[in-house]
C-alpha positions in Angstrom: 7.2 -14.3 -12.9 3.9 -16.2 -13.2 3.8 -19.3 -15.3 0.1 -18.9 -16.2 -1.0 -17.8 -19.6 -3.0 -15.1 -18.0 -1.4 -14.1 -14.6 -3.2 -12.6 -11.7 -1.2 -9.3 -12.3 0.5 -7.8 -15.3 2.3 -4.4 -15.2 2.9 -2.5 -18.4 6.7 -2.0 -18.6 7.5 -0.2 -21.9 10.8 0.4 -23.5 11.0 3.9 -21.9 11.5 2.3 -18.5 14.3 0.1 -19.8 15.9 3.1 -21.5 15.7 5.2 -18.3 17.4 2.4 -16.4 20.1 2.0 -19.0 20.8 5.7 -19.1 21.3 5.7 -15.3 23.6 2.7 -15.5 25.7 4.4 -18.2 26.1 7.4 -15.9 27.2 5.0 -13.1 24.5 6.4 -10.8 24.0 3.2 -8.8 23.3 4.2 -5.2 21.3 7.0 -3.6 21.8 10.2 -5.7 20.3 12.8 -7.9 17.7 10.5 -9.4 16.4 9.5 -6.0 16.2 13.2 -5.1 14.3 13.9 -8.3 11.9 11.0 -7.8 11.2 12.2 -4.2 10.5 15.7 -5.5 8.1 14.7 -8.3 6.4 12.1 -6.2 5.7 14.4 -3.2 4.4 17.1 -5.6 1.8 14.6 -7.1 0.8 13.5 -3.6 0.6 17.0 -2.2 3.3 16.7 0.4 6.3 18.9 1.3 8.9 16.2 2.0 9.6 12.7 0.7 12.1 10.1 1.9 12.6 7.2 -0.5 13.3 3.7 0.9 14.0 0.2 -0.2 10.5 -1.1 0.2 7.0 -0.4 1.5 7.8 -2.4 4.6 11.0 -0.5 5.4 9.1 2.7 4.8 6.7 1.6 7.6 9.6 0.6 9.9 11.4 3.9 9.2 8.2 5.9 9.9 7.6 4.1 13.2 11.3 4.5 14.2 11.2 8.3 13.5 7.8 8.6 15.2 9.3 7.2 18.4 7.4 3.9 18.5 9.2 1.9 21.2 8.9 -1.5 22.8 5.7 -1.8 24.8 3.9 0.9 22.8 0.6 -0.1 21.2 -0.1 0.4 17.5 -3.6 -0.1 16.1 -3.9 -1.8 12.7 -6.9 -3.0 10.7 -7.7 -6.7 10.4 -7.5 -6.5 6.6 -4.2 -5.6 5.2 -1.0 -7.2 4.0 1.0 -8.6 7.0 3.8 -6.0 6.5 1.6 -3.4 8.2 1.7 -5.4 11.4 5.2 -6.9 11.1 6.8 -3.5 10.7 5.7 -2.3 14.1 6.1 -5.7 15.8 9.8 -5.6 14.6 10.1 -2.3 16.6 8.9 -4.1 19.7 5.4 -2.5 19.7 2.3 -4.4 20.7 0.0 -4.8 17.7 -3.7 -4.2 18.4 -6.0 -5.5 15.6 -9.2 -3.6 15.0 -12.3 -4.6 12.9 -13.0 -3.4 9.4 -16.0 -2.5 7.4 -17.9 -5.4 5.8 -18.4 -3.2 2.7 -14.9 -2.2 1.7 -12.4 -3.7 4.3 -11.4 -0.3 5.6 -10.6 0.5 9.3 -13.8 1.6 11.1 -13.0 4.8 13.0 -16.1 4.6 15.1 -14.9 1.4 16.7 -11.5 2.7 17.8 -12.3 4.1 21.2 -12.5 0.6 22.7 -8.9 -0.2 21.6 -7.2 3.0 22.7 -5.3 2.8 26.0 -2.6 4.9 27.7 0.0 2.9 25.8 -1.5 3.6 22.4 1.0 5.5 20.3 -0.3 5.3 16.7 -3.2 4.3 14.4 -2.2 2.8 11.1 -5.2 3.0 8.6 -4.7 1.3 5.3 -5.9 2.8 2.0 -6.7 -0.6 0.5 -7.0 -0.7 -3.3 -6.9 3.1 -3.8 -9.7 3.8 -1.3 -9.6 6.9 0.9 -9.4 5.8 4.5 -8.8 9.2 6.1 -12.1 10.5 7.6 -13.0 13.4 9.7 -13.8 11.0 12.6 -10.4 9.4 12.4 -8.7 12.8 12.4 -10.7 13.9 15.5 -9.9 10.6 17.3 -6.2 11.0 16.7 -6.3 14.6 17.8 -8.3 13.9 20.9 -5.8 11.2 22.1 -2.7 12.9 20.7 -1.9 9.9 18.5 0.1 9.5 15.3 -1.7 8.5 12.1 0.8 6.6 10.0 -1.2 5.8 6.9 -0.1 2.7 5.0 -0.7 3.9 1.5 1.0 1.0 -0.2 -2.1 0.6 -2.4 -3.2 4.2 -2.1 -1.2 6.2 -4.6 -3.4 9.1 -5.8 -6.3 8.3 -3.4 -8.6 11.3 -2.9 -7.5 12.2 0.6 -8.9 15.3 2.4 -5.5 17.0 2.3 -6.7 20.4 3.6 -8.4 18.7 6.6 -5.3 16.7 7.4 -3.2 19.9 7.5 -5.9 21.9 9.4 -6.2 19.1 12.1 -2.6 19.6 13.2 -2.3 15.9 14.0 1.0 14.0 13.8 0.6 12.4 10.4 2.7 10.7 7.7 2.0 8.1 5.1 4.0 5.3 3.4 4.0 3.8 0.0 5.2 0.7 -1.8 6.6 0.4 -5.3 6.7 -3.4 -5.5 5.6 -5.1 -8.7 1.9 -5.2 -8.1 1.4 -1.5 -7.4 0.2 1.6 -9.2 3.8 2.4 -10.1 6.7 -0.1 -9.6 10.4 0.2 -9.2 10.7 -3.6 -8.7 11.0 -2.9 -5.0 11.0 0.4 -3.2 9.0 2.6 -0.9 8.5 6.2 0.3 7.5 8.2 3.4 5.7 11.5 2.9 5.3 14.2 5.5 4.7 18.0 5.8 6.8 18.2 9.0 10.4 19.4 8.3 11.9 18.1 11.5 10.2 14.7 11.1 11.5 14.6 7.5 15.1 15.3 8.8 14.6 12.5 11.3 13.5 10.1 8.6 16.5 11.1 6.4 19.0 10.5 9.3 17.6 7.2 10.3 17.4 6.0 6.7 21.3 6.1 6.7 22.2 4.6 10.0 21.3 7.7 12.0 23.9 10.0 10.3 23.3 13.0 8.1 26.3 12.4 5.8 27.7 8.8 5.4 30.8 10.2 3.8 31.8 12.4 6.7 31.0 10.7 10.0 32.6 12.0 13.2 30.2 10.4 15.8 27.4 7.9 16.1 24.3 9.8 17.2 21.1 7.8 16.8 19.8 4.4 15.8 19.1 3.8 12.1 19.7 1.4 9.3 20.3 1.3 5.6 16.8 2.0 4.1 18.2 3.9 1.1 16.6 3.6 -2.4 19.1 3.4 -5.3 19.2 5.7 -8.4 18.5 2.6 -10.5 15.1 2.1 -8.8 14.4 5.8 -8.9 15.1 6.0 -12.6 12.3 3.4 -13.3 10.0 5.3 -11.0 10.6 8.6 -12.8 9.8 7.0 -16.1 6.6 5.6 -14.8 5.5 8.9 -13.3 5.4 10.3 -16.9 2.6 7.8 -17.8 0.2 8.4 -14.8 -2.7 9.4 -17.0 -2.5 6.2 -19.1 -1.9 4.0 -16.1 -5.0 5.5 -14.3 -7.1 5.0 -17.4 -6.1 1.4 -17.7 -6.7 0.6 -14.0 -10.2 2.1 -14.4 -10.8 0.2 -17.6 -10.1 -3.1 -16.0 -12.3 -2.3 -13.0 -15.2 -1.2 -15.3 -14.8 -4.2 -17.6 -15.4 -6.7 -14.8 -18.2 -4.5 -13.4 -20.0 -4.6 -16.7 -19.3 -8.2 -17.8 -19.4 -10.4 -14.8 -22.5 -11.9 -13.2 -22.8 -10.0 -9.9 -25.0 -12.6 -8.4 -22.2 -15.2 -8.6 -19.1 -12.9 -8.2 -19.7 -9.8 -6.1 -17.2 -7.0 -6.9 -16.0 -5.3 -3.8 -16.9 -1.6 -4.5 -14.4 1.2 -5.0 -15.8 4.8 -5.2 -14.4 5.7 -8.6 -16.7 8.7 -8.8 -15.0 10.3 -5.9 -11.6 9.7 -7.5 -10.6 6.4 -6.0 -8.5 4.3 -8.4 -8.7 0.5 -7.9 -5.5 -1.3 -9.0 -6.8 -4.8 -8.0 -9.9 -6.7 -9.1 -11.4 -7.7 -5.8 -14.4 -10.1 -5.6 -16.4 -12.2 -3.1 -18.0 -15.5 -3.9 -19.1 -18.5 -1.7 -17.9 -20.6 -4.7 -14.3 -19.1 -4.5 -12.5 -22.4 -4.6 -14.5 -23.6 -7.5 -13.7 -20.4 -9.4 -10.0 -20.7 -8.7 -9.9 -24.3 -9.9 -12.0 -23.5 -13.0 -9.8 -20.7 -14.1 -6.6 -22.5 -13.1 -7.6 -25.4 -15.4 -7.8 -22.7 -18.2 -4.3 -21.5 -17.4 -5.6 -18.4 -15.7 -4.2 -17.4 -12.3 -6.6 -16.3 -9.5 -5.4 -15.5 -6.0 -7.4 -16.0 -2.8 -7.3 -13.2 -0.4 -4.7 -13.5 2.3 -5.7 -14.4 5.9 -7.0 -11.9 8.5 -4.2 -10.2 10.5 -5.9 -11.6 13.7 -4.9 -15.2 12.6 -1.1 -14.4 12.8 -0.6 -15.9 16.3 3.1 -15.1 16.3 2.3 -11.4 16.6 0.8 -12.0 20.1 -1.6 -9.3 19.0 -4.6 -8.0 20.9 -7.6 -9.0 18.8 -10.6 -8.8 21.1 -11.8 -12.1 19.7 -12.4 -10.8 16.2 -14.5 -13.1 14.1 -13.2 -14.4 10.8 -14.1 -11.9 8.1 -16.0 -12.7 5.0 -13.0 -11.5 3.0 -10.8 -14.2 4.3 -13.5 -16.8 3.7 -14.7 -15.7 0.2 -12.4 -13.0 -1.2 -10.2 -13.4 -4.3 -8.4 -11.4 -7.0 -9.2 -11.8 -10.6 -6.4 -10.9 -13.1 -5.5 -7.3 -12.8 -2.9 -4.7 -13.7 -2.5 -1.8 -16.2 -1.0 -4.3 -18.7 -4.1 -6.6 -18.8 -5.8 -6.5 -22.2 -9.5 -6.5 -23.0 -9.2 -9.8 -24.7 -7.7 -11.4 -21.6 -10.4 -9.9 -19.4 -13.0 -11.2 -21.9 -11.6 -14.7 -21.6 -11.8 -14.6 -17.8 -15.4 -13.4 -17.9 -16.6 -15.8 -20.5 -15.2 -18.8 -18.7 -16.9 -17.8 -15.5 -20.2 -17.0 -17.3 -20.2 -20.4 -19.1 -19.7 -22.2 -15.9 -22.7 -20.4 -14.4 -25.0 -21.1 -17.3 
């Protein structure tokens, strides 16, 4: 928990979430059970998918998806230069070679038109990332995946309710799944947790098996068939998720309120807000900005007991990955990007305090 008076992130956790958790505890539903099953069903319905497999985190969701998709040592997986390191780590842990591709200077998304130069006969998957609620699935990306018979494993950790072209994805016939995270700073949170969604029944069965050490029923095992691990979400986590799903309308409204407040009240010549297409239905959960004076802003707000976080480094800087980077240049996002206080629990008065301190410094 942040020690700042105004933290960089604040989730609204009402009494209903505590009550849901307490009720599940009272029923002694501690491990994977009926509440996980219900959470999977409701979540997949909202995200327009036939099958859902809940996991322990967004990272294990990626690992599980890669394992079930047959990502093996020596295979190549293309990831964008801007994403949380888990996107790359998950596939490196499977022994795959990570290939880092450039992103748009406008919104940090993977640039489909640049992918041809990174695809080889060892390429197995493309992992686009729906950063901050943006849709990253384009017609061009679908055509590339189809042309080279590649998996698209969408990292949707930040992309719950993003306006994807669902019909085009299904029509394309490509090998496709997407993964989610329910860590604290996400649209909905279960503390930690994740999910893999797919429309492919056989792939869903493979995910389910490998989530539980490669067996269909851990209470009746007569032989060891395939590699897996314990990636199972608990009913305790699922009970919190189910409670949060009941408040999606309010959560969406609050995320948009925070985005619009900054858009309307901050000097854009000093702090440039990285755009999210809210008109198309994209829902930004973070308040992303660029400024050549980033360090001064962080220090200024920190002195006022307000937490600001600089963007994390480009993936291409993680030398331990031994990734193919094609000598990518340092992005402006690594140099100048930062998050102002965000979250569906952030109040207008807190946002006003942040804006007024920055504006006074400018004037």
